[in-house]
Residue, then its C-alpha position, 0 to 999 in steps of 0.5 A: m526242573a528249572k534247570d532241566f527248562l533250561i537245559k530242554n531249550k538251551r538252543l531256543i533261548l540263545y537263539g531268541v538272545s541272539m535275535a535280540l542282540l541283532l535288532f538292538l545291533l541294527k536299530w544302533l546303526q540305524l540311529r547313527f546313520i540317522i545322526i550321520d546323514h542328518a548330521f547340520e540338523v542334529y546340531a542346529g537343533g541343539i544349538a536352537l536349545i541353548f539358546t531357547g534356554l539360554g535367553i528364557w534365563l536371561a529374561l526372567k532375571l532381567t524382568k524380576p522386578k528388583i524390590e526394596t521393602v521400605i518401612v516407614e515409621k510414623q505417628i498419627y494422630v486420631n481425633n476420637n472426638a466428634f467434629e465441631l464446626n467451626e462458626t467463626a471461620l464459617t461466618n469470616l468466609n462468607l460461604s453461603k449453605r449452597e457453598i457448603e453442600v457442594l464443598q461436602l460433595m466434593a469432600e465426597g469425590l462427587s463431580n460438578h456432573e454428580i454435584a449438579e444431579k445430586l443437588f438439582l442444579s444445572l452444570s453451570t451453576v455447580k461450576t459459579h459455587s466452586r468457582n466462589l468456593f475458590e475464591k472465597l478459600g482461596v485456593a486453585r483447586r478442587t483437592q487443596a478446598v476440600d483441605k483447606a475446608k477440612k483444616l479450618s473444620i467447616i466440613p468433616 
């Protein structure tokens, strides 16, 4: 049955195939003429694509972080005991109650302005207490004062 269909329509099938081949040939020639007419643009576009890809690759290569992981093992001593105030250090330094309060708030990371608001003091009074603390502890900075007070067990 399919054989009969092919025999009856042989001319029609040959005509359709030849038209498709002719159309393919014309499109191929048209493309070829477009490429020949615009050869410079095609080559320039190809070179631009190559250098764009190269630029992206190089940028990724250069900006890639070179991270080296270093593992440091360090022994940490944990004091599980409750905080005990060192009374002798406190009396030797002759710190007032307000100075201790200011020192504790410094250890919490509060600024002079925040300490003044919390203790209902003026900013200049807080600065005076801080200056007295630095003088009594023999330090120049807040972090040094907090560190020394912790080492002396004046604050937790």
